[in-house]
Structures are given as C-alpha cells and as structure tokens.
C-alpha positions in Angstrom: 65.5 -16.7 -22.9 64.5 -20.6 -22.5 65.9 -24.1 -21.9 64.9 -26.5 -24.4 65.4 -30.2 -23.8 64.1 -33.2 -26.0 65.1 -37.1 -26.5 64.1 -39.5 -29.2 64.6 -43.0 -29.1 65.5 -43.3 -25.4 66.7 -46.9 -24.7 66.8 -46.2 -20.6 63.7 -45.2 -18.7 63.0 -41.7 -19.4 61.3 -40.4 -15.8 65.8 -41.1 -15.2 66.8 -39.8 -18.0 64.7 -36.1 -17.3 66.9 -35.5 -14.7 69.7 -34.5 -17.0 66.9 -31.6 -18.0 67.2 -30.4 -14.4 70.7 -28.9 -15.6 69.2 -26.0 -17.7 66.8 -25.0 -15.0 68.8 -21.7 -14.2 67.6 -20.9 -17.8 63.8 -20.8 -17.2 63.5 -20.1 -13.6 59.7 -19.4 -14.0 58.2 -22.9 -14.9 59.1 -26.4 -16.0 57.3 -28.8 -18.0 58.3 -32.4 -18.9 56.5 -34.4 -21.6 56.1 -37.7 -23.4 55.0 -38.1 -27.1 51.8 -39.7 -27.6 52.5 -42.7 -29.2 56.4 -42.7 -28.6 57.1 -44.2 -25.1 60.7 -43.2 -25.3 60.4 -39.8 -26.7 60.1 -36.6 -24.6 60.3 -33.2 -24.2 61.7 -30.8 -21.1 61.1 -27.2 -21.2 62.5 -24.6 -18.7 60.5 -21.1 -19.0 61.3 -17.6 -18.6 58.1 -15.9 -19.8 59.1 -12.9 -21.8 56.3 -13.0 -23.8 52.4 -14.1 -23.0 52.6 -14.7 -20.0 49.4 -16.7 -19.9 49.9 -19.4 -23.3 53.5 -19.6 -23.3 54.5 -22.5 -21.8 55.9 -25.3 -24.3 56.1 -28.0 -26.3 53.6 -25.4 -28.1 50.7 -27.1 -29.6 48.0 -25.4 -31.5 44.2 -27.1 -32.3 44.6 -26.7 -36.1 47.8 -29.1 -36.3 47.5 -31.6 -33.3 50.6 -33.3 -34.9 52.7 -30.6 -34.6 55.1 -30.0 -31.8 57.1 -27.2 -30.8 59.9 -26.5 -28.4 62.1 -23.1 -29.1 64.4 -21.0 -27.2 64.4 -17.3 -29.2 62.5 -14.1 -30.0 61.0 -14.2 -33.3 60.6 -9.8 -34.1 58.6 -10.1 -36.7 55.9 -12.4 -35.9 53.2 -10.0 -35.9 53.7 -8.7 -39.3 53.9 -12.4 -40.9 50.9 -13.4 -39.4 49.1 -10.2 -40.5 50.7 -11.1 -44.1 49.7 -14.7 -44.2 46.3 -14.4 -42.4 46.9 -17.0 -40.1 45.0 -17.3 -37.2 46.9 -17.3 -34.1 45.4 -19.2 -30.5 48.3 -17.5 -28.7 50.4 -14.1 -28.0 53.7 -16.5 -28.4 56.3 -15.6 -31.1 57.2 -18.8 -32.1 53.8 -19.9 -32.9 55.1 -18.5 -36.2 57.1 -21.6 -37.0 54.0 -23.9 -37.1 52.1 -21.8 -39.4 55.6 -21.0 -41.5 56.3 -24.7 -41.6 52.6 -25.6 -42.4 52.4 -23.5 -45.3 55.8 -23.9 -47.0 57.6 -26.7 -45.2 60.9 -26.4 -43.4 63.4 -24.8 -45.4 60.6 -21.5 -46.3 60.6 -21.3 -42.3 63.7 -20.8 -41.3 64.5 -18.2 -43.8 61.5 -16.2 -42.9 62.3 -16.1 -39.3 63.7 -12.5 -38.3 65.5 -13.1 -35.0 67.4 -15.6 -32.7 66.0 -19.1 -32.4 67.2 -22.5 -31.3 64.0 -25.0 -31.5 63.1 -28.5 -32.2 59.9 -29.3 -34.5 58.4 -32.9 -34.4 55.8 -33.6 -37.3 54.0 -36.5 -35.8 51.5 -36.8 -39.6 54.8 -37.1 -41.5 56.8 -38.9 -39.1 59.7 -35.7 -39.5 61.9 -33.9 -36.6 63.7 -30.9 -37.8 66.4 -28.8 -35.7 67.4 -25.3 -36.7 69.5 -22.4 -35.3 69.5 -18.8 -35.8 72.5 -17.3 -38.3 75.1 -16.4 -35.8 73.9 -19.3 -32.8 73.1 -16.3 -31.0 70.8 -19.2 -29.3 72.2 -22.0 -27.8 71.6 -25.8 -29.0 73.6 -28.7 -28.5 72.9 -32.6 -30.1 74.1 -36.1 -29.3 73.2 -39.0 -31.6 74.1 -42.3 -31.8 74.5 -44.7 -34.6 71.3 -46.7 -33.9 69.6 -43.3 -33.8 69.3 -42.1 -30.5 68.7 -38.0 -30.4 68.7 -35.4 -27.5 68.8 -32.2 -28.0 69.3 -29.6 -25.3 70.7 -25.5 -24.8 73.5 -26.5 -23.1 75.6 -29.2 -23.2 75.0 -29.7 -19.5 71.8 -30.9 -20.3 73.3 -33.9 -22.0 76.8 -35.1 -20.9 74.8 -37.5 -18.0 72.7 -39.3 -20.5 72.6 -43.3 -20.5 72.6 -44.9 -24.0 72.9 -49.0 -24.2 75.2 -48.5 -27.3 78.1 -46.1 -26.0 79.1 -45.2 -22.0 80.5 -41.9 -23.1 78.2 -40.0 -25.5 79.4 -37.8 -27.9 77.7 -34.4 -27.4 78.4 -31.2 -30.0 77.3 -27.5 -30.9 74.3 -27.5 -33.6 75.5 -25.3 -36.2 74.2 -21.9 -36.6 72.4 -20.6 -39.5 71.3 -24.6 -40.7 68.5 -26.6 -40.0 69.0 -30.3 -40.2 65.5 -32.9 -41.3 65.9 -36.0 -39.6 63.1 -38.9 -40.2 61.1 -40.6 -37.0 60.9 -44.5 -37.0 58.2 -46.2 -35.3 60.6 -47.3 -32.3 61.1 -43.2 -31.9 64.5 -43.7 -33.1 65.6 -41.1 -35.8 68.1 -40.9 -39.1 69.5 -37.9 -40.4 68.2 -37.1 -43.8 69.9 -33.8 -44.6 72.0 -31.0 -42.9 71.5 -27.5 -44.7 72.9 -23.9 -44.4 69.9 -21.5 -45.2 71.6 -18.3 -44.9 74.7 -16.5 -44.9 75.3 -13.5 -42.7 76.0 -11.8 -45.9 72.9 -12.5 -47.8 70.2 -10.2 -47.5 67.3 -12.4 -45.3 64.3 -13.6 -47.2 62.0 -12.0 -44.2 63.5 -8.2 -45.5 60.9 -8.1 -48.3 58.0 -8.4 -45.4 59.4 -5.9 -43.2 58.6 -2.1 -42.9 62.2 -0.7 -42.9 62.0 2.8 -44.4 63.4 2.7 -47.6 67.1 2.5 -48.2 69.0 4.9 -50.3 71.2 2.8 -53.4 74.7 3.7 -53.9 77.8 3.6 -51.6 78.2 7.6 -51.1 79.4 8.0 -47.6 76.6 10.4 -46.5 73.9 7.9 -48.1 75.7 5.0 -46.1 75.3 6.7 -43.2 71.4 7.5 -43.5 70.9 4.0 -43.7 73.0 2.2 -40.8 71.2 4.6 -38.4 68.2 3.8 -40.2 68.6 0.2 -39.9 70.6 0.4 -36.3 67.4 2.2 -34.8 65.0 -0.5 -36.3 66.6 -3.2 -34.9 66.8 -2.0 -31.3 63.1 -0.5 -31.6 61.8 -4.2 -33.0 64.2 -5.9 -30.0 61.6 -4.3 -27.4 59.3 -7.2 -27.8 58.5 -8.4 -24.1 56.2 -7.8 -21.2 58.9 -7.8 -18.8 61.5 -4.7 -18.0 64.0 -4.2 -19.9 67.8 -3.0 -19.1 71.5 -2.3 -20.7 74.9 -3.0 -19.8 77.3 -0.2 -20.1 80.5 -1.0 -20.3 81.5 2.5 -21.5 82.8 1.5 -25.0 81.4 2.6 -28.0 79.4 -0.2 -28.5 77.3 -0.2 -25.2 76.9 3.3 -25.5 75.3 3.5 -28.5 73.1 0.6 -28.0 72.2 2.0 -24.5 71.3 5.7 -26.1 69.6 4.6 -29.1 67.4 1.8 -26.6 66.7 5.0 -24.7 65.3 6.8 -27.3 63.4 4.4 -28.4 61.9 3.5 -25.2 61.1 6.7 -24.4 59.0 7.2 -28.2 57.5 4.2 -27.3 56.1 5.8 -23.6 57.6 2.7 -21.6 56.9 4.0 -18.2 59.5 3.1 -16.4 63.0 4.4 -16.2 65.5 2.5 -18.3 68.6 1.4 -15.9 71.8 0.6 -17.4 74.8 -1.6 -15.4 78.2 -1.2 -15.8 81.0 -3.4 -13.8 85.0 -3.0 -13.0 87.3 -2.3 -10.1 87.2 0.9 -8.4 88.4 3.6 -10.6 88.6 1.9 -13.4 88.3 3.8 -17.1 85.2 2.0 -18.3 83.4 2.5 -15.2 84.5 6.4 -15.3 83.1 6.2 -19.1 79.6 4.5 -18.9 79.2 7.0 -15.7 79.3 9.6 -18.9 77.3 7.9 -20.9 75.4 7.2 -18.2 74.6 11.1 -17.2 74.8 12.3 -21.1 71.2 10.0 -22.1 69.9 10.0 -18.2 69.9 6.5 -17.5 69.2 5.4 -14.2 72.8 3.6 -13.7 74.2 1.2 -11.5 77.4 0.6 -10.8 79.3 -3.0 -9.6 82.5 -3.0 -8.4 84.4 -6.0 -7.7 88.1 -7.0 -6.9 90.7 -9.6 -8.3 89.8 -11.7 -5.6 86.0 -12.1 -6.3 87.1 -12.8 -9.6 89.1 -15.6 -9.3 86.2 -17.0 -6.8 83.4 -16.6 -9.7 85.8 -18.6 -12.3 84.5 -22.6 -11.2 81.2 -21.3 -11.8 81.5 -19.1 -14.5 83.6 -21.8 -16.5 80.8 -24.5 -15.3 78.1 -21.6 -16.9 80.8 -21.1 -20.0 81.3 -25.4 -21.3 84.8 -23.5 -22.6 88.3 -23.1 -21.5 88.9 -20.3 -24.1 91.5 -17.6 -22.4 89.8 -14.6 -24.0 86.0 -16.1 -23.8 86.9 -17.0 -19.7 88.5 -13.8 -19.1 85.4 -11.5 -20.4 82.8 -13.7 -18.9 84.1 -12.7 -15.1 82.6 -9.8 -15.5 79.4 -9.9 -17.6 78.5 -12.8 -15.1 78.9 -10.9 -11.5 77.2 -8.1 -13.3 74.5 -10.5 -14.0 74.3 -12.0 -10.5 74.0 -8.3 -9.8 70.8 -7.6 -11.8 68.5 -10.9 -10.8 69.4 -9.9 -7.4 68.6 -6.2 -7.2 66.6 -5.3 -10.0 63.8 -6.6 -12.2 65.0 -5.7 -15.4 65.1 -9.3 -17.2 65.6 -8.5 -20.8 68.9 -6.9 -21.0 70.5 -5.0 -24.1 74.5 -5.6 -24.9 76.9 -4.6 -27.8 78.4 -8.0 -28.6 79.0 -8.6 -32.4 80.3 -5.1 -33.3 83.6 -5.8 -32.8 83.6 -8.7 -35.3 81.2 -7.0 -37.5 82.5 -3.5 -37.7 86.6 -4.8 -37.5 87.0 -3.6 -33.6 89.2 -5.6 -32.8 92.9 -3.6 -32.9 94.7 -6.2 -34.0 92.6 -5.3 -37.5 95.2 -2.2 -37.9 97.7 -5.1 -38.8 95.0 -6.3 -41.7 97.1 -6.5 -45.1 94.5 -5.3 -46.9 90.9 -4.4 -46.8 89.8 -7.7 -48.4 91.4 -9.5 -46.2 90.3 -8.2 -43.5 86.7 -8.3 -44.4 87.9 -12.2 -44.8 88.6 -12.1 -41.4 85.3 -10.2 -40.0 83.5 -13.0 -41.7 85.2 -16.0 -39.8 84.9 -14.6 -36.9 81.0 -14.0 -37.2 80.7 -17.6 -38.2 83.1 -18.7 -35.0 80.9 -16.1 -32.5 78.5 -18.9 -31.2 82.3 -20.9 -30.0 83.5 -17.3 -28.5 81.5 -13.7 -27.9 77.9 -14.9 -28.3 78.8 -18.0 -26.2 79.6 -16.2 -23.6 76.9 -13.1 -23.8 74.4 -16.2 -23.6 75.9 -18.1 -20.6 76.9 -15.6 -18.2 73.5 -14.0 -18.6 71.0 -17.3 -19.3 73.1 -18.7 -15.6 71.2 -15.9 -13.8 67.2 -16.2 -15.7 68.1 -13.0 -18.2 68.0 -12.6 -21.5 70.1 -11.0 -23.6 69.3 -9.1 -27.1 72.1 -7.9 -29.0 71.3 -5.4 -31.8 74.0 -5.3 -33.7 73.7 -8.7 -35.2 70.3 -7.6 -36.6 70.1 -9.9 -40.0 69.2 -6.3 -41.6 72.0 -4.4 -40.4 75.1 -6.7 -40.3 74.2 -8.2 -44.0 73.9 -4.3 -44.6 76.9 -3.5 -43.2 78.8 -6.9 -44.7 77.7 -5.7 -48.5 79.8 -2.2 -47.9 83.1 -1.6 -49.9 85.8 -3.1 -48.1 87.7 -0.4 -47.9 85.2 1.5 -46.3 84.7 -1.0 -43.2 88.6 -0.9 -42.2 90.4 1.1 -39.8 91.0 4.7 -40.7 93.6 7.4 -39.4 94.8 4.9 -36.4 91.1 4.4 -35.3 88.9 1.1 -35.6 85.5 1.0 -36.3 85.9 4.5 -38.3 82.4 4.0 -40.3 80.3 3.1 -37.1 81.7 6.3 -35.3 81.4 8.5 -38.2 77.8 7.3 -38.9 76.5 8.8 -35.3 79.1 11.6 -35.1 76.1 14.6 -36.0 73.7 12.6 -33.5 74.5 14.0 -30.0 74.0 10.3 -28.9 77.0 9.6 -26.9 79.8 11.9 -26.1 82.2 13.0 -28.3 85.1 11.5 -26.5 83.1 8.3 -25.7 82.4 8.0 -29.4 86.3 8.4 -30.2 87.4 6.3 -27.5 89.9 3.7 -28.5 89.1 0.0 -27.6 90.5 -1.3 -24.1 92.6 -4.0 -24.4 91.9 -7.5 -22.6 92.5 -7.6 -18.8 95.0 -9.6 -17.8 95.4 -13.4 -15.9 95.7 -14.0 -12.5 97.0 -17.8 -11.9 98.3 -20.4 -9.4 100.4 -22.7 -11.9 103.8 -23.8 -11.3 106.8 -24.3 -14.1 106.1 -28.3 -13.7 102.8 -28.4 -14.1 103.1 -26.0 -17.2 106.4 -28.4 -18.6 104.1 -31.5 -18.4 100.9 -29.6 -20.3 101.4 -31.1 -23.7 101.4 -34.9 -22.2 98.3 -33.7 -19.7 96.5 -31.9 -22.5 97.4 -33.1 -26.1 94.8 -31.8 -27.9 94.7 -27.8 -27.6 97.6 -27.3 -25.1 97.5 -24.6 -23.0 100.4 -21.9 -23.6 100.4 -20.1 -20.5 99.8 -20.8 -17.2 96.6 -18.5 -17.0 95.0 -21.1 -20.2 96.4 -24.1 -17.9 94.3 -22.9 -14.6 91.4 -22.4 -16.8 91.7 -25.6 -18.6 92.3 -27.6 -15.3 88.7 -26.5 -13.7 86.8 -27.1 -17.2 88.3 -30.4 -17.0 87.1 -31.3 -13.9 83.2 -30.2 -14.7 83.5 -31.8 -18.3 86.3 -34.6 -18.5 87.3 -35.6 -21.8 85.3 -32.7 -23.5 88.1 -30.4 -24.8 87.1 -31.0 -28.2 84.0 -28.5 -27.7 86.8 -25.8 -28.5 88.0 -26.6 -31.7 90.6 -23.6 -31.2 91.4 -20.7 -28.9 90.8 -17.0 -29.8 93.8 -15.2 -31.4 94.3 -12.3 -33.1 96.0 -12.6 -36.5 98.6 -11.1 -38.7 101.0 -10.7 -35.4 103.1 -13.5 -33.5 100.8 -14.1 -30.7 100.9 -16.9 -28.2 98.8 -14.8 -25.6 95.6 -13.1 -26.9 95.8 -10.1 -24.8 95.7 -6.8 -26.9 98.1 -5.7 -24.2 100.9 -7.7 -26.2 99.9 -5.9 -29.9 102.3 -3.1 -30.7 99.4 -0.4 -32.0 98.0 -1.0 -28.3 101.8 -0.5 -26.5 102.2 2.9 -28.9 98.4 3.9 -27.8 99.4 3.8 -24.6 102.8 5.7 -24.4 101.1 8.5 -26.4 
C-alpha cells in the first residue's frame, strides 16, 4: 500500500504543485520521493512508500537499466510476479513485485501486461521512447486511483482525490477530479510540451471471465461440472490459494475479525496458512464494537477456536461521532452506509497502527457482493435477477465497500488484503449456475457456508450465524434544515437527518465535489429510503424469532 501522484504538462511551478502530493503522505509513512522527468520541465512523479516488499530497492518511480526510457509509479501487490519472472525468464534488478510490469510491457505491450497481473494495482507507466503514458487499475478497484485532465492536455493522477483538488491550472479555477474506472487501462500520447492527449480507454477484464494469468498459475487442477461436492471442493482449493498467495510480505500480518462469516473464514484459513509457511509470530486478530455487542462476543469465540492473539477495541457512540469528521475526510464520500461502516474500521486501524507491529491486514471485504450476502437478496425475484445484482454490486465496489476498506486502513499506514476478491476465486464463483448461489432455507450465502461445513475451520454457530444489520445513525440536524435540503443539495439530496449531517461534513472538506458519489448505496426490491438492514422485513422477522 503506497501513495502515487504524477503530473504531466503542469503550467504552474512544480515546487508549488508538489505540496498537493503531501495530502496522501499517510499512505506511505516509510519514505517519500519527488522526481522530475528528464527532458520535460513540467512533468513529475511523487511517491509515498509503505515498505512491504523489498526494503532495499522499493522506491519509486521504478526504473531499471534495461529500460531507461520507462518510468513506473504503482500502488499494489502483484502476487504472480515470481511465477511470471521464471516462466518468461525475465532478468530482475530488484525484488519489487511491480518490476514485472516493465518486463511484460516491453515483451507484449500494455494490454497483455494488465491481463497478466494477478493482484491489485493502480499504476502510471511512462514510456519516453514511444511518447506514451498509460494508466491502469485492477478489476474491482481495490487500489484507488483518481485523475484530473483539462482540455489543453494537463493530466494529474493520484491515489486519493485529496491530492488533486488544490492543484492550480491556468485554464480552469476548478479542476474536475474523477475516479479512474476499475478494470480499465488508458493510453495517452505524450507531446513534446509535456501535455497529453487520450488515445483510448479499454476495459481489459470482466469479473465473470477467467483471467488470462490463470494459464500461468499453480493452483491444483479444478474438477469440471457443477455437482455440489465438486463445487465445494473447487471453492475450498481456490479460497486456500487466494489466501496463500497473499502472504507475500516482509511485514507482520494481522486480520480484522468481526465475528461474521467472512472475516472468520479469512482469519481461520490465514492462521492455517501461516502455520504451514512456518511463520514465527502469532496471528493477531482485531475486533471492535460497543461493550458486549454480539459481534465482539462472536469474534472472541472464533479467536478462541482458531488460537489467534486477539485484541478487542471498545468504543462508545460519543467517540464514534467525534471521529466522523476525520472519517469523512479520509473516505472522500458522504454515502450513508459507507460512513456508518467506516467509523469502527477507522478506529480499529488507528489502534493497530498505535499498539501493534501488524502492517498487512487481511479482511473479508467483497464477500457480501460476490456471494449474495446482503439480507435483501432474500427478496430477489429470481436467481437470474440476484446474479445481475451481485455483478452490479461488484462493479460498484470501488464507490462503496472497497473504498471504505482502503481509506480507513490507509489513513493509518496499513495495507489491506481482500482474498474474497481474488480473480480466480471470484470468477469461478460467478461461473456457477445462478440457482446455486441464492439464499436457501432463509439463509444468505448458503453455498459458502455449506462449502466449509465439514472443515471445523470455525465454530458451527459462527458458520451459520445470520448477518448483522447496519448500525443506526446518530445525528444533530433539525427539521428546518431537512425542509430546505433539496435547495441546498440538489444533487443526491439527503433524505434523512443522518444523511444531511454527513453531507455537511463532506461539503466542508470537498465543496462542489458531490458528484464523486454517483448514487447512494441502497437495497433493491424493497421500498426503502434508509439503507439500514433494520428496515427489512426479513431482519424484523429474524429479530422476533
């Protein structure tokens, strides 16, 4: 996890512009570099480093002797970099996983490069020999990337929007900043004056498709067909592999543990894999909640079962409200569910950074979207509609859950890893017949639970524990303010006092940037004005039972 930042064709003094790069210093607390591009007085890179792989040669932009005309700034982890190096017999100069991007690009161009990367990434690749700039982002947008581009060809790119909003440009007082789309790469021409022109924007991977790099990985052979035992066996193989490949780091690994199904499966499998890899330290697991909350009790049960070194962080509603300003500034969004779910994650990340030496943190993000875990999936009119919804949620992860997971951890210099969004695991899960993936017997994620039924990885009552609802918001907005909400906020008008409160904080930090959020996260197939699961009839009946 790092912070990347680059400018091409800046009219303003680079020494002044580079102050904006410091807005993302939290992403890389270990080192910082700012470098001008030879021959272009108005192009530069900024990089904040969190040293996770190759402590010695990991600074960026990465440049190697063999390709003096290539400059690479990237944030991510490429899990198959060693396999590809051996397969193609590339000569590496460093142990940095991102070096593979330079070799693949030289060998086969940009399209083949991005399709071969098994991992999460956001990158800026500059080829001064061919006068090209390339931008790319992983399938689900696990790693963030924002860009701003003007009509006259000034381009600014950054891991977070806050590193771009204060940039100056002669053509416009207000620079339009937008997220770079996940699963895409962009090709731009670099002109002699350092400005750029976009040539094409290409979607290189759809979450349903098996990725090209599957040809080169060493997952044991999967069995064909959709017989239930076959599917369960394949899912276990792929999930194990998704976690095993993510052990790639020189820093200590920890795991968030909410006591729900997803984080419990990740923690249990992770501990098993760390033992197999003969890692010497105990796995630290982290849970947060209000005193005696069901989540804390469930997480404790799992930690006892798997034998992790467990940490519990308690917070009260007052501390939660006090953290909102920092949380919304970090997130760069005012989406209600995202903000609600971020408070605990932000506070626990703060605790991890301050009290432990765990830096690489595993979590269960992405599972609800992939395995139809939200309670409203019980209302899906058909398995096909549920499948469509699952894919829509995965496509929008970068606006919601993945955004939350990245920003709350990155704010405290931690790197998050999300095995449920592994390319092989997720594409296989999405290839299964739609009726296999829907909730069954009133239980969401039935297939996933069934898959680990006989494994004794986690306690049975956790394996079959129903999903907890979103916490309810606490706010201080009066009725007069609500009555005038549509005039004050005509775009994405908040419908609740809680939503209004979050929007006020967002506008304070990012005035005029409401369009970063295209729409609020809302459940489907029900009449809801509030995204809380507590408004769902399924939840109410389960609560009465």
